[in-house]
C-alpha positions in Angstrom: 135.7 -25.5 149.9 138.8 -24.5 152.0 139.1 -21.8 154.6 142.0 -19.3 153.9 142.9 -15.8 155.0 141.9 -13.3 152.4 145.2 -11.4 152.5 147.1 -14.5 151.8 145.1 -15.1 148.8 145.6 -11.6 147.6 149.3 -11.9 148.0 149.2 -15.1 146.0 147.6 -13.1 143.2 144.2 -14.8 143.3 141.3 -12.7 142.6 138.2 -14.5 143.6 134.7 -13.7 144.6 135.1 -14.8 148.2 132.5 -15.1 150.9 133.6 -14.4 154.5 133.7 -17.6 156.5 135.0 -16.7 159.9 137.2 -14.2 161.8 140.1 -15.0 164.2 141.7 -12.2 166.2 141.1 -9.7 163.5 142.2 -12.0 160.7 139.5 -12.6 158.2 139.1 -16.0 156.6 137.2 -16.6 153.4 135.5 -19.5 151.8 137.6 -20.5 148.8 136.1 -22.8 146.2 138.1 -25.9 145.4 138.1 -24.9 141.8 140.3 -21.9 142.7 143.1 -24.3 143.7 142.6 -26.3 140.6 143.1 -23.1 138.6 146.5 -22.6 140.3 147.7 -25.8 138.7 146.0 -25.5 135.4 146.4 -21.9 134.3 150.2 -21.7 133.5 153.4 -23.6 133.6 155.3 -23.6 136.9 152.2 -22.1 138.6 152.6 -24.6 141.4 156.1 -23.5 142.2 155.3 -19.8 142.1 152.3 -20.5 144.3 154.5 -22.3 146.9 157.0 -19.5 146.8 154.4 -16.9 147.4 152.9 -19.1 150.1 156.2 -19.3 151.9 156.6 -15.5 151.7 153.2 -15.0 153.2 154.0 -17.4 156.0 157.1 -15.5 156.9 155.3 -12.2 156.9 152.6 -13.7 159.2 155.2 -15.1 161.6 156.7 -11.6 162.0 153.3 -10.1 162.6 152.6 -12.8 165.3 155.9 -12.1 166.9 155.1 -8.4 167.0 151.7 -9.0 168.5 153.1 -11.3 171.2 155.7 -8.8 172.2 152.9 -6.2 172.4 150.8 -8.3 174.7 153.5 -9.9 176.9 153.3 -7.4 179.7 149.6 -7.8 180.0 150.1 -11.6 180.3 152.7 -11.2 183.1 150.3 -8.9 185.0 147.6 -11.4 184.7 149.8 -14.2 186.1 150.8 -12.0 189.0 147.2 -11.3 189.9 146.3 -15.0 189.6 149.0 -15.8 192.1 147.6 -13.3 194.5 144.2 -14.8 194.2 145.5 -18.4 194.8 145.5 -18.2 198.6 142.0 -16.8 198.7 141.0 -19.5 196.2 142.3 -22.3 198.5 140.5 -20.8 201.5 137.4 -20.6 199.4 137.8 -24.2 198.3 138.1 -25.3 201.9 135.0 -23.4 202.8 133.1 -24.7 199.8 134.2 -28.2 200.6 133.1 -27.9 204.2 129.9 -26.2 203.2 129.3 -29.0 200.7 130.0 -31.7 203.3 127.6 -30.1 205.7 125.1 -29.5 203.0 125.4 -33.1 201.9 124.9 -34.3 205.4 122.0 -32.1 205.9 120.5 -33.2 202.5 120.7 -37.0 203.0 117.2 -37.2 204.6 115.9 -34.9 201.9 117.4 -37.1 199.3 115.8 -40.2 200.9 112.5 -38.5 201.0 113.0 -37.1 197.5 113.8 -40.6 196.2 110.7 -41.8 198.0 108.7 -39.1 196.3 110.3 -39.9 193.0 109.5 -43.5 193.5 105.9 -42.7 194.4 105.6 -40.4 191.5 106.9 -43.1 189.2 104.5 -45.6 190.7 101.7 -43.1 190.4 102.6 -42.4 186.8 102.7 -46.2 186.1 99.4 -46.7 187.8 97.9 -43.9 185.7 99.4 -45.5 182.6 98.1 -48.9 183.6 94.6 -47.4 184.4 94.6 -45.7 181.0 95.7 -48.9 179.2 93.2 -50.9 181.2 90.5 -48.4 180.4 91.4 -48.8 176.8 91.5 -52.7 177.0 88.5 -53.1 179.3 85.8 -52.5 176.6 87.6 -55.0 174.4 87.6 -57.6 177.1 84.0 -56.8 177.9 83.0 -57.1 174.3 84.9 -60.4 174.0 83.2 -61.6 177.2 79.9 -60.6 175.7 80.8 -62.5 172.6 81.4 -65.6 174.7 78.1 -65.2 176.5 76.3 -64.8 173.2 78.0 -68.0 171.9 76.9 -69.8 175.1 73.4 -68.5 174.8 73.3 -69.5 171.1 72.7 -65.9 170.0 74.9 -66.4 167.0 73.7 -63.5 164.9 74.4 -61.1 167.8 77.8 -62.8 168.3 78.7 -62.0 164.6 77.7 -58.4 165.1 79.8 -58.3 168.2 82.7 -59.7 166.2 82.3 -56.9 163.6 82.4 -54.3 166.4 85.5 -55.9 167.9 87.3 -56.0 164.5 86.3 -52.5 163.4 86.2 -50.5 166.6 87.9 -52.2 169.5 90.8 -54.3 168.2 92.6 -51.3 166.4 92.9 -49.6 169.8 94.8 -52.5 171.5 96.3 -54.2 168.5 99.8 -53.9 170.1 98.9 -56.3 172.9 99.4 -60.0 172.6 96.0 -60.9 174.0 94.4 -58.9 171.2 96.3 -60.9 168.6 95.1 -64.1 170.2 91.5 -62.8 170.0 91.9 -61.8 166.4 93.3 -65.2 165.6 90.4 -66.9 167.3 87.6 -65.0 165.6 87.7 -67.0 162.2 87.4 -70.2 164.2 84.4 -68.8 166.0 82.8 -67.8 162.8 83.2 -71.3 161.4 81.8 -72.7 164.6 78.8 -70.4 164.2 78.3 -71.6 160.6 78.5 -75.2 161.6 76.2 -74.8 164.6 73.6 -72.7 162.7 73.7 -75.3 159.8 73.2 -78.0 162.4 70.2 -76.1 163.8 68.9 -75.7 160.3 69.1 -79.4 159.7 67.3 -80.1 162.9 64.7 -77.6 161.9 64.2 -79.3 158.5 64.0 -82.7 160.1 61.5 -81.3 162.6 59.1 -79.8 160.0 59.4 -82.9 157.9 58.1 -84.9 160.9 55.5 -82.4 161.9 54.3 -81.2 158.5 51.2 -83.3 158.8 50.2 -81.5 162.0 50.9 -78.1 160.4 48.8 -79.2 157.4 46.0 -80.5 159.5 45.8 -77.2 161.4 45.8 -75.2 158.2 43.1 -77.4 156.6 41.0 -77.2 159.8 41.2 -73.4 159.6 40.3 -73.4 155.9 37.4 -75.8 156.6 36.1 -73.6 159.5 36.3 -70.6 157.3 34.3 -72.4 154.6 31.7 -73.6 157.1 31.4 -70.0 158.4 30.9 -68.8 154.8 28.2 -71.4 154.1 26.4 -70.6 157.3 26.6 -66.9 156.5 25.3 -67.5 153.0 22.4 -69.6 154.4 21.5 -66.8 156.7 21.5 -64.3 153.8 19.4 -66.7 151.8 16.9 -66.9 154.6 17.0 -63.1 155.1 16.3 -62.4 151.5 13.8 -65.2 151.1 15.9 -67.6 149.0 15.8 -71.3 149.3 18.1 -73.9 147.8 16.1 -77.0 148.6 12.3 -77.3 148.3 10.0 -80.1 149.6 10.8 -83.8 149.3 12.4 -83.8 152.8 15.7 -82.2 152.1 16.0 -80.8 155.6 18.9 -79.3 157.4 20.3 -82.7 158.4 20.9 -83.5 154.7 22.9 -80.3 154.3 24.8 -81.1 157.4 25.7 -84.5 156.0 27.1 -82.8 152.9 29.0 -80.3 155.0 30.2 -82.8 157.6 33.7 -81.7 158.7 36.6 -83.6 157.4 38.6 -82.9 160.5 36.5 -83.3 163.7 37.6 -81.6 166.9 38.8 -84.0 169.5 37.5 -81.8 172.3 34.0 -80.5 172.6 35.2 -77.0 173.5 36.7 -75.0 170.7 40.4 -74.8 170.8 42.4 -71.7 170.3 43.1 -71.0 166.7 46.7 -71.8 166.0 48.9 -70.4 163.3 51.9 -71.9 161.6 54.1 -69.6 163.8 52.5 -71.2 166.9 53.3 -74.7 165.7 56.8 -74.1 164.2 59.8 -72.2 165.6 61.3 -70.5 162.5 64.1 -68.9 164.4 66.7 -71.4 163.1 65.9 -70.4 159.6 66.0 -66.7 160.3 69.2 -67.1 162.4 71.0 -69.2 159.8 69.9 -66.8 157.0 71.2 -63.8 159.0 74.4 -65.5 159.9 75.2 -66.5 156.3 74.2 -63.0 155.2 76.6 -61.4 157.6 79.3 -63.9 156.6 78.7 -63.0 152.9 77.7 -66.6 152.0 74.0 -66.1 151.6 73.9 -67.8 148.2 75.4 -71.0 149.6 72.7 -71.1 152.3 69.9 -70.4 149.8 71.1 -73.2 147.5 71.4 -75.7 150.4 67.9 -74.8 151.8 66.2 -75.1 148.4 68.0 -78.4 147.6 67.0 -79.9 150.9 63.4 -78.7 150.7 63.1 -80.2 147.2 64.3 -83.5 148.5 61.7 -83.3 151.3 59.1 -82.4 148.7 59.8 -85.6 146.8 59.5 -87.6 150.1 56.2 -85.9 151.0 54.8 -86.5 147.5 55.6 -90.2 147.7 52.5 -92.0 148.9 52.2 -95.1 150.9 51.4 -98.3 148.9 48.1 -98.9 150.8 47.0 -95.3 150.9 43.8 -96.1 149.0 42.6 -98.5 151.6 41.5 -95.9 154.3 40.7 -92.2 154.3 43.4 -91.8 157.0 46.0 -92.6 154.4 44.7 -89.9 152.1 44.3 -87.4 155.0 47.9 -87.9 156.1 49.1 -87.5 152.5 47.3 -84.2 152.0 48.2 -82.8 155.4 51.9 -83.4 154.8 51.7 -81.6 151.5 49.8 -78.7 152.9 52.2 -78.5 155.8 55.1 -78.4 153.4 53.7 -75.6 151.3 52.4 -73.6 154.3 55.9 -73.5 155.6 57.3 -72.5 152.2 54.7 -69.7 151.9 55.6 -68.4 155.4 59.3 -68.5 154.5 58.5 -66.6 151.2 56.7 -63.8 153.0 59.0 -63.3 156.1 62.4 -63.7 154.4 63.8 -61.8 151.5 65.3 -63.9 148.8 65.5 -67.2 150.6 62.7 -68.5 148.4 61.0 -66.6 145.6 57.6 -66.8 144.1 59.0 -68.3 140.9 60.7 -71.0 143.0 57.5 -71.8 144.9 55.5 -71.8 141.7 57.9 -74.2 140.1 57.9 -76.4 143.2 54.1 -76.4 143.3 53.7 -77.2 139.6 56.0 -80.2 140.1 54.1 -81.3 143.2 50.7 -80.7 141.5 51.6 -83.0 138.6 52.8 -85.7 141.1 49.7 -85.3 143.3 47.3 -85.6 140.3 49.1 -88.7 139.1 49.1 -90.3 142.6 45.4 -89.5 143.2 44.4 -90.7 139.7 46.3 -94.0 140.3 45.2 -94.7 143.9 41.6 -93.5 143.5 41.1 -96.1 140.8 41.5 -98.8 143.4 38.7 -97.3 145.6 35.5 -99.4 145.4 33.7 -97.8 148.4 31.7 -94.7 147.4 31.9 -93.4 151.0 35.7 -93.5 150.7 35.6 -91.8 147.3 33.3 -89.1 148.8 35.6 -88.6 151.7 38.5 -88.4 149.3 36.6 -85.7 147.3 36.0 -83.7 150.5 39.7 -84.0 151.4 40.7 -82.8 147.9 38.3 -79.8 148.2 39.6 -78.8 151.6 43.1 -79.4 150.3 42.5 -77.2 147.3 40.7 -74.5 149.2 43.5 -74.4 151.8 46.3 -74.0 149.2 44.3 -71.6 147.2 44.1 -69.4 150.3 47.9 -69.4 150.3 48.0 -68.3 146.6 48.6 -71.6 144.9 46.6 -72.3 141.7 44.4 -75.3 142.1 42.3 -75.5 138.9 43.8 -78.7 137.9 42.7 -80.3 141.1 39.1 -79.4 140.4 39.5 -80.8 136.9 40.7 -84.0 138.6 37.6 -84.0 140.7 35.5 -84.4 137.6 37.4 -87.5 136.8 36.9 -88.8 140.3 33.2 -87.9 140.1 32.8 -90.3 137.2 34.6 -93.0 139.3 32.4 -92.0 142.3 29.3 -92.5 140.1 30.7 -95.9 139.1 31.2 -97.0 142.7 27.7 -95.7 143.5 26.2 -97.7 140.7 28.0 -100.8 141.9 26.8 -100.2 145.5 23.3 -99.6 144.4 23.4 -102.6 142.2 23.9 -104.6 145.4 21.1 -102.6 147.1 18.7 -103.4 144.3 19.7 -107.0 144.3 19.0 -107.2 148.0 15.6 -105.5 147.6 14.7 -108.0 144.9 15.9 -110.9 147.0 13.8 -109.8 150.0 10.7 -109.0 148.0 7.8 -111.5 148.2 6.4 -110.3 144.8 2.9 -110.0 146.2 0.7 -106.9 146.5 1.3 -104.8 149.6 -1.4 -105.5 152.2 -2.8 -102.4 153.9 -4.5 -103.0 157.2 -5.4 -99.5 158.3 -5.1 -95.8 157.4 -1.7 -95.4 159.2 -0.1 -98.0 157.1 -1.6 -96.6 153.9 -0.2 -93.1 154.7 3.2 -94.6 155.5 3.4 -96.3 152.1 2.1 -93.2 150.3 4.7 -91.0 152.1 7.5 -93.2 150.6 6.1 -93.7 147.2 3.9 -91.4 145.1 0.9 -93.7 144.4 -2.5 -92.4 143.5 -5.5 -94.5 142.8 -8.9 -92.9 143.5 -10.8 -96.2 143.2 -8.4 -97.9 145.7 -8.8 -95.0 148.1 -12.5 -95.5 148.2 -12.1 -99.1 149.2 -12.4 -100.0 152.8 -9.6 -101.5 154.9 -8.0 -104.0 154.7 -7.0 -103.6 151.0 -4.0 -104.2 148.8 -1.8 -102.0 146.8 -1.0 -103.4 143.3 2.7 -103.1 143.6 5.0 -105.2 145.9 7.3 -104.0 148.7 10.2 -103.6 146.3 8.6 -100.6 144.5 8.7 -98.1 147.4 12.1 -99.4 148.5 13.5 -98.9 145.0 12.0 -95.4 144.7 13.5 -94.5 148.1 16.9 -95.9 147.0 16.8 -93.9 143.8 16.3 -90.7 145.8 19.1 -91.8 148.2 21.3 -92.3 145.1 20.5 -88.7 144.0 21.4 -87.5 147.5 24.6 -89.4 147.4 25.4 -88.0 143.9 24.5 -84.5 145.2 27.1 -84.9 148.0 29.9 -85.1 145.5 28.6 -82.1 143.5 28.8 -79.9 146.6 31.7 -77.5 147.0 32.9 -78.0 143.4 32.2 -74.4 142.6 29.8 -75.3 139.9 26.5 -73.6 138.9 23.1 -75.0 139.6 22.6 -75.8 136.0 25.8 -77.9 135.9 24.8 -79.7 139.2 21.3 -80.4 137.8 22.8 -81.8 134.6 25.2 -84.0 136.6 22.4 -85.3 138.9 20.2 -86.1 135.9 23.0 -87.9 134.0 24.0 -90.0 137.0 20.4 -90.8 137.7 19.9 -91.9 134.1 22.9 -94.2 134.4 21.4 -95.7 137.5 18.1 -96.3 135.8 19.3 -97.4 132.3 22.3 -99.4 133.4 22.2 -100.5 137.0 18.5 -100.9 137.7 17.8 -102.2 134.2 20.5 -104.7 134.5 19.3 -105.9 137.9 15.8 -106.2 136.5 16.9 -108.2 133.5 19.1 -110.5 135.7 16.1 -110.9 138.1 13.8 -111.8 135.2 16.3 -114.4 134.0 16.7 -116.1 137.4 15.4 -119.7 137.4 13.5 -119.4 140.7 11.4 -116.5 139.3 8.1 -118.0 138.3 5.2 -116.7 136.3 3.5 -115.1 139.3 6.7 -113.2 140.1 7.1 -112.1 136.5 3.6 -110.8 136.5 4.3 -108.8 139.7 7.6 -107.5 138.1 5.6 -106.2 135.2 3.2 -104.5 137.5 6.1 -103.0 139.5 7.9 -101.6 136.5 4.6 -100.0 135.4 4.4 -98.1 138.7 8.1 -97.3 138.7 7.7 -95.9 135.2 4.9 -93.6 136.4 7.0 -92.4 139.3 9.8 -91.1 137.1 8.1 -87.7 136.7 8.2 -87.4 140.5 11.9 -88.1 140.4 12.4 -85.3 137.9 10.4 -83.0 140.2 12.6 -84.1 143.0 15.8 -83.1 141.2 14.2 -79.8 140.1 13.4 -79.0 143.7 17.0 -79.7 144.7 18.6 -77.5 142.0 15.9 -75.0 141.3 16.4 -75.6 137.6 13.1 -75.8 135.7 12.5 -78.8 133.5 11.4 -76.5 130.8 14.9 -75.3 130.3 16.2 -76.1 126.9 19.3 -78.0 128.0 17.7 -79.9 130.8 18.3 -83.6 130.5 15.3 -85.8 130.8 15.2 -89.1 132.8 15.2 -92.2 130.7 13.0 -94.2 133.1 10.3 -94.7 130.6 12.5 -96.6 128.2 14.3 -98.4 131.0 11.1 -99.8 132.6 9.6 -100.4 129.2 12.5 -102.6 128.2 12.4 -104.4 131.5 8.7 -105.0 131.0 9.2 -106.3 127.5 11.9 -108.6 128.8 9.6 -109.8 131.6 6.8 -110.4 129.1 9.1 -112.4 126.9 10.2 -114.4 129.9 6.6 -115.0 130.8 6.0 -116.4 127.3 9.1 -118.5 127.6 8.4 -119.9 131.1 4.8 -120.5 130.2 5.9 -122.5 127.1 8.4 -124.3 129.3 5.7 -125.2 131.8 3.5 -126.5 128.9 6.5 -128.6 127.7 6.8 -130.0 131.2 3.1 -131.1 131.1 3.4 -132.4 127.6 6.4 -134.5 128.6 4.1 -136.3 131.0 1.9 -137.5 128.1 1.9 -141.3 127.9 -0.2 -142.2 124.8 -0.7 -145.8 123.8 -0.4 -145.3 120.1 -1.5 -148.9 119.4 -4.8 -148.7 121.4 -7.7 -150.1 119.5 -10.4 -148.0 121.2 -10.1 -144.5 123.0 -10.6 -144.1 126.7 -13.6 -141.9 126.2 -12.2 -139.0 128.2 -9.3 -136.6 127.7 -5.8 -137.4 129.0 -5.0 -136.6 132.6 -1.9 -134.6 131.8 -3.9 -132.4 129.5 -6.6 -131.7 132.0 -3.9 -130.7 134.6 -2.3 -128.4 132.0 -5.6 -126.7 131.2 -6.3 -126.2 134.9 -2.9 -124.8 135.4 -3.4 -122.4 132.5 -6.7 -121.3 133.9 -5.1 -120.4 137.2 -2.2 -118.6 135.6 -4.5 -116.6 133.3 -6.5 -115.6 136.4 -3.2 -114.0 137.7 -2.8 -112.3 134.3 -5.9 -110.2 134.9 -3.6 -107.7 136.7 -1.5 -107.3 133.5 -2.2 -105.0 130.7 -4.8 -106.6 128.4 -2.5 -106.9 125.5 0.1 -108.7 127.5 -2.3 -111.2 128.9 -3.9 -111.8 125.5 -0.4 -112.3 123.9 0.6 -114.7 126.7 -2.7 -116.7 126.2 -2.3 -116.8 122.5 1.3 -117.8 122.7 0.5 -120.6 125.2 -2.3 -122.0 123.0 -0.1 -121.8 119.9 2.8 -123.5 121.7 0.5 -126.2 123.0 -0.9 -126.8 119.5 2.6 -126.9 118.1 3.7 -129.4 120.8 0.7 -131.7 120.2 1.4 -131.5 116.5 5.1 -132.4 117.0 4.0 -135.3 119.3 1.7 -136.6 116.6 4.3 -136.3 113.9 7.3 -137.5 115.9 9.8 -139.3 113.6 10.3 -142.0 116.2 6.6 -142.9 116.1 6.4 -145.7 113.6 2.7 -146.6 113.8 -0.5 -145.1 115.1 -3.8 -146.8 115.6 -7.1 -145.1 114.8 -8.0 -145.6 118.4 -5.0 -143.5 119.4 -6.0 -140.8 116.9 -9.5 -140.8 118.4 -8.0 -140.4 121.9 -5.7 -137.6 120.6 -8.8 -136.0 119.1 -10.5 -136.0 122.6 -7.5 -134.0 124.0 -7.6 -131.5 121.1 -11.4 -131.1 121.8 -10.5 -130.1 125.4 -8.0 -127.6 124.1 -10.6 -126.1 121.9 -13.1 -125.9 124.7 -10.5 -124.1 126.8 -9.9 -121.7 124.0 -13.6 -121.2 123.6 -14.0 -120.5 127.3 -12.2 -117.1 126.9 -9.6 -117.6 129.7 -8.4 -114.1 129.0 -10.9 -111.5 128.1 -10.6 -109.3 125.0 -10.3 -111.8 122.2 -12.6 -111.1 119.2 -14.7 -114.0 118.0 -12.9 -117.3 117.7 -9.4 -115.8 117.5 -8.0 -118.0 120.2 -9.5 -121.1 118.7 -7.5 -120.5 115.6 -4.4 -121.6 117.5 -5.7 -125.2 117.2 -7.1 -125.0 113.7 -4.2 -126.9 112.1 -4.7 -129.8 114.5 -8.4 -129.7 114.1 -8.4 -129.9 110.3 -5.7 -132.6 110.3 -7.6 -134.8 112.8 -10.9 -134.2 111.0 -9.3 -135.4 107.8 -8.3 -138.6 109.5 -11.4 -139.1 111.5 -13.8 -138.7 108.5 -11.2 -140.1 106.1 -12.3 -137.5 103.5 -9.2 -137.8 101.3 -11.1 -137.3 98.1 -12.3 -133.9 99.3 -8.9 -132.9 100.6 -7.2 -133.9 97.3 -9.9 -132.3 95.1 -10.0 -129.0 97.0 -6.2 -128.7 97.7 -4.9 -125.2 97.0 -8.4 -123.7 96.9 -9.0 -120.7 99.2 -12.4 -122.2 100.3 -10.9 -125.6 101.0 -12.3 -127.4 104.1 -8.8 -128.6 104.9 -6.9 -125.5 103.9 -4.5 -125.6 107.0 -3.5 -129.2 106.4 0.0 -129.4 104.8 0.5 -132.4 102.4 3.8 -133.3 104.0 2.1 -133.4 107.5 -0.8 -135.4 106.2 1.6 -137.8 104.4 3.7 -138.4 107.6 0.7 -139.2 109.7 -0.9 -141.2 107.0 2.2 -143.4 106.6 2.2 -144.1 110.3 -1.5 -145.0 110.2 -0.8 -147.1 107.0 1.9 -149.1 108.7 -0.6 -150.0 111.4 -3.3 -151.0 108.8 -0.8 -153.0 106.7 0.4 -154.9 109.7 -3.2 -155.7 110.7 -3.8 -157.2 107.3 -0.9 -159.5 107.6 -2.0 -160.6 111.1 -5.5 -161.4 109.8 -4.3 -163.5 106.8 -2.8 -166.1 109.1 -6.3 -166.8 110.7 -9.2 -168.8 109.5 -11.2 -168.3 106.4 -14.0 -166.9 108.5 -12.3 -163.6 108.3 -11.9 -163.7 104.5 -14.5 -161.0 104.1 -12.7 -158.8 106.5 -9.4 -159.4 104.7 -11.1 -158.3 101.4 -12.3 -155.0 103.0 -8.8 -154.4 104.5 -7.2 -155.0 101.1 -9.5 -152.5 99.6 -8.7 -149.9 102.3 -5.0 -150.6 101.8 -5.3 -149.9 98.1 -7.1 -146.7 98.8 -4.4 -145.6 101.2 -1.7 -146.4 98.8 -3.4 -144.4 96.2 -3.7 -141.4 98.6 -0.1 -141.8 99.6 1.0 -141.6 96.0 -1.1 -138.5 95.4 0.2 -136.8 98.5 3.8 -137.6 97.5 3.2 -136.1 94.1 1.9 -132.9 95.9 4.9 -132.8 98.2 7.3 -133.3 95.3 5.5 -130.6 93.3 5.8 -128.2 96.3 9.6 -129.0 96.5 10.1 -128.4 92.8 8.1 -125.1 93.1 10.2 -124.1 96.0 
């Protein structure tokens, strides 16, 4: 846009919509758009020239007007100059006065200026101080908070330090962010955070190491508390039972001390005074865990912390679950193993309940299931090495307290009680082995003689130990003897002790009285049928046990068998389970002692026969003697005297046993004499020797006829020697014609003589007769008559031998 006087534009012939721009001495100027000038050149040819001509004409007109105006105002200008000249002198005077006044004023104001400058300086200082105070007041909280942060770091209050850092970053630093010290602080905070993470993690590692070392103490405390609570519950239950008239044990001396043995604390207090009950919080400082958890939560790295904690605890769990190689040797090894595990899971349970998300129930359940499988495997392996029942019982008590403790913290422990049933079987096996030694010692110390009773006190003492009742014996005066030996009451007491020991394991297994009753009866049956029976059989087979001892053993087993019903009553009194219950197991003592008695009886027969063999081996017959001695052999008389004394001892045995032993001895003696007479090494027998042998058999028959053991009917015992008697009668009478004629007839006089036996003996006698004929033929003719008689006898013998051989051959063919 250009600024041009409007009249000039009108003279140039431009008609435009002009806006006034400015005025100058009455001349009006207007705002001309640049497009107006462009139209001057673009509208018509020679427009520029015309425009310039008109412009020059306008300029000339304006010059004339200016000149006119100047001429019109010239006089006024001259008058104004004249007036100014008049005022010039006054102005100079005024200037001098003003200068003088100014000088005097300046001189007078110098002190004011100095004071004013001082005031200005003070005001500036004051303003600066105010500004500094304002800035310091703004920075001071930041510095105080940072100082507080340093103090918290020094005091190891890292969670508070992190919170202080958040306040600094969010509230305080934005106010003073323009200052350099603030930038330095801001740059230092990440390093502080990393330091806090490292320090808290280091504290956590120390904490984990500490609880690993002290987990056994934690577990021991927890198990003590669980045991005390259990003892309190048992005492309360007993009080309630007494209050309501209930009793668990009846009679048979199951007093309080027995119950106290069963409930003997696994963890005994070191001090007599009760100690203050400690909790896991009292034993362990969990602040490193809380602090580290809060720190990592504030730093937004909670997942890393959780993963690290769980990983480290799983490693520690594996270490805790790893037993020592000699753990099975002492109860302390098992106790330390259990306390460490309990301590571990008590800590985990506490962490579960006081923290949110660090450990979860699913995590602890998974960890427990893994640990439980390992624990069961370890206990199953190590308990198999335990041979001491006391150690197994202490292990059971530890497992029960261990299970009760962890069950109180919410961990499932059913598998542990299932394991206890396996260990119960092993406990019974160790008990059986221990009692086998006890029974062996009792048998070794027994004198196998009836128990002598001097006075009433001794009698009552024995009766209190063993349930013996005999009205006839009670009527007898002192001194007197009980039929059994000392081992019987001792065995009875030990069987009851075994039941006590077996009952100890059944305690605290959370089983019903019926199940406990069944377990006691089964274990007692094993003791009777396997252990005691085996010990009795081994005792019976021992070489040093003689006939007298065997007789006493049979008597003892009879009384032990009668005592079995008292053992059943004893178990019933313990468990309050009636024997009339359908599923109640019966004791197998009857069969046990009956088998042992039968074995002892068989051993009596065997040893008695062996003793007979020993006497028979002393026989020293002169089979070539011409005449008998006229009396029985010495060895046989000694044997008969021995048998008489032995059978006197047998009077205490049941009649059938004594009769069987006597019959067996006579039959064996008869067989032995028969074998001696028919010995294959015996080549010849004289008739004098046969007559001597007959004298011995006569003594045997007299012994049998004397009824050494009462109860035989008629001549039953004499029938043991009937074979010998008929054979010897045949040779003594030389009644071969009758034997051969009546052979095979039921009414034959020599019915029990076997042709083969007769042939063997006859051949031996024939050899002796034939040899006598040869010896006689070498002598004088004086003996010719005797030689003729011998030859006739020889012919007769040969005829009998032929007939006997034909009978033997006929028997062989028939067979």
